N, C-alpha and C positions, 0 to 999 in steps of 0.2 A: 610513486614519488610521495603520495600522501602518508604512507606508513613510515617511510624513511624520515619524513619531517617530524612525525609524531615520536619516532624513536629518538631522534636527536633532541627533541623537546624533553623527552623522558630522561635521557642521559644528563641533560643539563640540570634537571630537577634533582636527580640522584646525587650529582656533584654538590648541589647546594646543601644536601643533608649528609654529605661526606660519606656516601656509601660506595664501596669499591667493587667494581666488576672485574672479573677475570675470564680467561678463555673457557673455564669449566662452568661458567654460570649459564643456567637456563633462564631465558627471558621470555615473558609473555605480556602482551598489552591487551587489556579488555576495555569495553565500554562500561558505562555505569551499571549495566545489568549483568556484567560478568561474561559477555560474549567476546570470544577471542578475536582480536583484530590483527595481532602480529605474534609470530612465534619464531625464535631464532633456531639456527641449525642444531645447537646443543639440546634444546628442548625436544626437537623432532627425533634426534638420535636416541635419547634416553627413553622417551615415551613410546617409541616405535611407530608413531603416527606421522604421516607426511604433513607438510605445511598446509596443503589444501584440505586435509581432513580435520585439521585443528581450527583453522580460521572459519568463523561462522558458528562454531560450537561453543558451549559454555565450558568453564573450567572443570565442571564436574565430569567431563569426558574421561578424566584420569582418576576419578573418585574410586577408592579401593573398598569402601564400605566399612573401613576399620573405625572411623571416628563417628561419634554420635551426632544427631541433628543439632543438639545443643552446642556442640563444638563449633559447627559452622555458623550457627546463629550468633554466637559470641564474636566470631571472626568478622562477619558482615556488620555487626553493630559497631565494631571498632573502626573499620575502614570507611563505612558510610557516614561516620561522624567526623571524617577528615583526619583521622589518626593513622599512623603507621602500625601495621601488625607484624609481629615476628613470632615464629614458632616452627615446630616440626610437624610435617604431614606425611602420612603414608599414602602413596599413590599406586596406581596399577597401570602397567603398560598395555598396549593393544593386544599383545599375545598372552595376557593374563598373569604376568610376573609382577611381584610387588617390589617397590623401592621407596626409600625414605628420602625426603628433601628437607633441608633447612631453608625455610621460606621467609622472605620479606615482601610485604605488599604495601606499595606506596600509592596513596590516592592523589589525583590531580584535581584541583578545585577551580570552579569558574568564578566570575566576578561576584557571585552571590555566596561563595563559600561552599557550594555544593559539589560533590565529586562528579566529574563527567568521564573520568578515565582512571584505570588502575594499571600499575605495572608490577608484575610479580617477578622477583628474582629468586631463583631456586639453586641450591647446591646439593649435589648428590651425597648423602651421608649414609648410604646403605651399609657399607662395610663397617663403619663405626657403630651403627645401630645393631648390626648382627653380632658384633663382638660384645657390645654392652648387654644384649639379650642373653648371650652365652654366659657371661659373667653372672648376670642376674639369675639365670637358670641354675648355675652351680650353687649360688647362695640360697636360693629359695626352693629348689627341687632336689629330690633324692635321685642320685645317679642310677641306682640299681632298679628301682621300680617306676621311675618317672613320675611318682606322686609328689605333691608338695611336701616339704619338710616342716619342722616346727616354725621356721622363720617365715613361712608363707601364710601363717594364720592371720597376722595383723592386716595384711593387704586384702585377704578374703573378707574379713570382718567389715572393712571400709565399704566394700561393694555390696554387702549382704546384710544391711541393717534394717531390713524391711519387715522384720517380725519382732515380737516381744518375747516369745518363748524360744529358748535354746535347749537342745538336748545333746549331751556328749556321750558317745560310745567309746570306751577304752578297751582294747582287746589285744591279746597276744596269742601265739600259736602254742598249743599244749605240747610239752616234751620236745621243744625245738632244740634245746641243748643236746639232748640225746641223739636227735637226728644228725646234728652237726658232728658230734663225736663219732657216731657210728658210720655215717656215709660220707662225711667230708663237707667242707664249707661250700664247695661248688654246688653240691646237691641242695644244700641249705639255701643258697642264693636263688636257685631255680624255683624252689618252693615259695620263697618270698615274692618273686616276680609273678608267679601264678596266683598266689594269695591276693596280691594287689588287684589283679584283673577280676578275680571272683568278687572281691569286695565292691569294686566299682559297679559290677553288674547288679548289685543288690540295692543301689542308690539311685536317686534322681539327680539330674544335672545340677540342680540348685544346692545339693548337699556337698559338704566339704569332707575330704578324706586326706589324711597325711600319714606318712611313715615317720614316727618319732625317732626311730633308731632300733637296731637289733630286730626283734620280731614284734615290736609294738606298733600299733596303728591307732589313730584317733579319727572318729567320724563326728561331724557336727550337723545337726538338723536345725534350721533356723526359722522355719515357717510354723505357724500355729498348727499343732497336731495333737491327736488324742493318744491316750495310753495304748489303745489298740494298735495304732500305727507303730509305736515303739516296739511292741511285742512282735508285730509283723516283720519289721526290719531285722530284729534280733533272730527270729526264727529263720528268715531267709538266709542270713549269714551262717547260722549253724548248718543248715541244709547244704549250703554251697561248699562247706568243708567236709561234708559226709562222703564225697567222692574221692577216690585215690588221686594223689598227685603223681603224674607220670613224668619221671625225670630220667631221661636217657632210656635205659632198658628196665628201670626199676619202677615199681608201683608202691608208693609210700602213703600209708594212712595216718592222718593226724586230725586234730580238732582244734577248736578255739574256745577261749574263755572270754566272756564279755561283761564289762561293767557299764551300767547306765546311770546317768544323773541328769536331772532336768530342772529348769527354773525359769522364772520370768524376769527379764531385765527391766530395770526402772530408769537407767541412765545410759543414753546412747553416745555419750562422749567417748572418743576412741580409747583413752586410757582406762576409763571406768569399764567399758565393754570388754576390753582385753582382760582386765582383772577378774571380771565376773565369769567369763568363759574359762579362764585359767583355773578358777575355783571349781567350776563344773568338771573340768578334765581331771583335776586331782581327786574329786569325789568319785568320779567314774573309775579311776584307777583303784581306789579303795574297794569299790564293789567288785571289780574284776579280780582282785586279790582274794576276796571272799569266795567268788565262783571257782577260782582255782583250788582253794582249800577243800571245796566240796567234791573235787574230782575232775573238774574241767568239763569241757563240752557242754557248757551251760551259760546262762546269763543271769545277772543279779542286779537289782536296783540298789542304789546307795541308801544306807540307813545310818542313824546315829551310832549304833553299836559297831558298825563297820569302821566308822571314823575313829572310834576309840581303839579298835584293833590296829588300824594303820598307824595311829599315833604311837602305840606301844612298839610296833614293828620298827618305826624310825628310831625310837629311843634305843631299842635293842641293837640296831645297826650301828649307832654311834658308839655305844658302850663296848661292843664286842671287838671293835677295831683295835682296842688297846688292852684287851683282856689278857693276851698272852704275855705282853711286856710287863703288865702289872701283876703277874703271877696270880690271876684270879681263877685259873683252871686247876682242878684237882682230879685225881683218878681214884675210883673205888673198885672193889673186886668182889665178884659173886662166885661162890664155889660151883664146880661142876662135879656131880656125884655119880658114881657107878651104882646102878639100880640093883645089881646083884649083891655086891659086897657092902654097899652103903658107905663106901670110903670116898674121900675127896680125891679126884684124879686130875684136877686142874682148876683153873679160875678164868673168868672172863673179866677183862678190864673195861670199865665204863667211865666215860668222860662226864665230869660235872662242872658247872659254872656258878660261882658265887660272886655276885656283883654288889658292891656297897649300896648302890642306889636301887637296884631292882630285886635284890635278894637272890635266892636260888632259882635259876631259870631252868625250865624243863629242856632236856635234850631234843624233844620233838619240836621245840621252838628254835633253839640256837644251832643245831646241826645243819638243817636246810639253809639257814642264814649264812653259816660259814661257807657252804657250797656256793651260794648265790654270789657272794661278794669276793670269792677267790681266796679265802683264808684257810680253806680246808687242807691245803697242801702243807703250809708251815705248821699248823696246829697238829695235823696228822703225824708229821715227822716228830714233833715234840712228844706226842702220846706214845709212839712206838719206841722212841729212845728211852723215855721214862719207864715204860713197862718192861722193856728188856733189861734195863739196869736193875729194876726191882726183882725180876725173876732170877737174875744172876745172883743176887744176894741170898734169895731163898735157897737156891741150889747149893751155894757155898755153905749154908747153914745145915745142909744135909736133909732138908725137907723133901719128902717124896712127891711133891706136886709135879705131875707129869708134863703139863703144858700150860701156857698162858695164852689166852685168846684175845686178839685185838681186832676191833671192827675197822674195816677199810671202806671208805667212801668209793662209789663208782668213779668219781672224778680222780681220786688218788690212784685207783687201780689202773686207769687208762693213761695216767700221766707218764710222759716219756722217761722220767728219772726215777720211777717207782722202784724198779728192781735194783738199781744202783743204790737207792736210799736204804732199802732193806739190807743189802749186802754190807754197806758201810756201817749201819747201826749194829749189826751182829758183830762185825769186826771190832768196833769201838767198845762194846760192852763185854765182849768175850762170851756171849751166851751161845750155848749149843743150839744150832738151828732147829733141831728136832723138838726143842722146848717151846718154839714159837708157832702158834696157829693163827693164820690170817682168816678172818671172817668176811666174806664178800656176799653181796646180795645177788639175786638173779638179774637185776637190772644192770649190774656191772659187766655182765658177759653177753650183752646183746650182739656184739660183733664177735662171732664165734671163732674165726680164724685167729684174730689177735689175742683173744682170751685164752685159747688153747696154748699158744706160744708163751704167753706170760706165765700161765700156771705151770707149764712144763719147766720153765727156767727157775721158778721158785721152788719146785720140787727137787730140781737138781741141787739147789742150795741146801736142801734138807728140811725146808719149811713145810708145815702141815697146812692144808686148805680145808675150810668148811664153808658150806652154803648156808647163810643165815636167813631166817624168815622164810624157809622153803615153802613153796606153794602159793605165795602171795604176789609173785612177780609176773613178768610178761612172757617168760620163755617156755618152751615146750619141754616135756619130760624126756624127749628123745636125746637131748644134749648130754644127759648125765653119763652115758657110757663112753662119751668122747673126752671127758675131763677127768684128770687125776685128782679126784676129791677124796678126802679122808672122812669127813663128817657131814651129815645132813642134819640141820637143826629145824625141828618142827616148830612152826610159829605159835606163839602163845594164844593167838585168836582161836586156833583149832582146839587147844586144850580147854579154853573157856567154854567152847561149844560141845563139850564132850557128850552131853546128853541129847544133842541134836544131830546135826550133820557131821560134827567133828569126828565122831568115831570112824565113819567111813573113810574120811581123808587120812586120819592117823593110821588106820590099819593098812591103807594103800601105801603110804610113805614108808612105814616100817617094813612091810613085805618087800617093797621094791629095794630099799636100802640093803636088806639082807641078801637079796639075789645079786646085787652089784658089789657085795662085800664092803659096804660103807658102814661106818659107825653112825648110829642114829641117836640124836639127843633131843629131848623134849624140853622146851622152854616154858616158863611160867607155871610150874607145878606149885599149887598152893594148899592142897589138902590130901588126906589119906585116900579118898576115893579115886582121885586122879592118878595118884601113885600106884594104887593097886591095879587099876586098869592097864596102865603102861607096862607094869611088870608082867601082867598076864599076857600081853602082846609081845613080850620079850624085847622091849625097847632097851637099848644099852645104857644110856645115861640120861640124867635129868638135871634141871637147874630151876631154882625158884625160891619163893619165900617159905616154902615148907621146910627148907633147911636153913636158909639165911637170906636176909636182904643184902644188897651190896654194902660192903664194909670197907673201912680204911685199911691200908696195907698192913698196919701194925696189928690188926685183929685177925688176919689170916693165919698166922702160926698157931694162935690159940684154937681157932676152929679146926685146924688140921690135926692138932694133938688130941682134941676131944674126940674127933671121929676115929682116929687111930686107936684110941683107948676104948672105943665102942660106946661113948657117951651119947 
């Protein structure tokens, strides 16, 4: 009877503060110490405790451990002062399951204004919270790797501002695009998931790791640490990537490139801290780009020189997006010479970029950039169309230039419309397919079955195929007898090393080319000594500054006539 009287009293008090109860409300009445004196059926039903188990216990019998001590200290401070407390609390049932409640705690005051009793009204909001958590996870976590995404960084910073030194690691997976192109995006996704696990295994629980997108990850260390610790973490990451990634029945080897930037924060205001860390990440990105340029599978610390390199990279990226529409690209041609007759038998087309702001940009800078930002396909089409049109003009003039060689990016070669593009351009320009030679690198034919099919189809069109920079790629020599290749081009680096190990490699390539009935062409011939050696080894053709630097299209007829006249 006493509890019913107290409950009626409590309901009257609730009515006074215009609080509405309904059938789904969980109700508990406690004394001033928080010991439960009454619990309704709904509270027992949700908590899985019987009324007898609840009465006489404190409210913390349903404590989940989710909230901090400070959270409950603030709650008690509010209600012990005679004020109503409202908020959301995560509780735990008797059988260990978690549930969320929207809770209102009302104090009852004696004649001295001191609380002698509390009534807690709870409403189950578990479904709503789970849905909100799902939405939050979608917003702040990467669905593939379950790591935080870039949106999760500010929340982490708010909770981890206990250090003055921050270090950012920026990394990506070496040759990840080639892996995707060769094995498919499904395998690429499996590698990203495994990479995330390996990276987490290299870190402490207090460190932050996120996937920024694609194959890019960022790691933040926020406790005071030494340079030795940074080296240790970077080394552990490189070692973690040294083992093969087992994807279905495949074992794939790859590595990672890491950039590192560190600094001491002076302002812990959230906006200032985010800006500071954002700068660190950008600097680490710069250092990672430098590690990538050095061949990957390494780490590099940020320096002023790297910042200057990155600034140029961003400038190049902005300018090259409009280079094709602004007619900034041009094509030059370098003769291909028969080493026996000393006659010009063809020419290689080479792309150049002249920008009003940047001047003449080296192909070693802008060709990879075209590939990275997805412009190599339209630019490649423009080059092939322009070259075929120029070659058709030379053929119509009666010049005896046998073939024109065009470099093809691995991305172009693997593109689904590449063959149809070649066919269409040949039809548009009217050029005999036998006059066109497509130069592909070893990297373009990593996926052997697809490469064989593509080359076979191109050969059916009548197009010639050459392997450029031979000996510098990743593939095995065993693939050569499976591909319908016309020419092997010995890379210039071997010609430059002619007095060192270059002779052994050159002799091997020439001998192999002869046995497989390939034409063999040496690139980068610059002096009589190199030419004499290549002739002695019966190399078929050559190309280089010894005869001519790359020249404009209008200069090719003059060079051809001079050679024909024996000049």
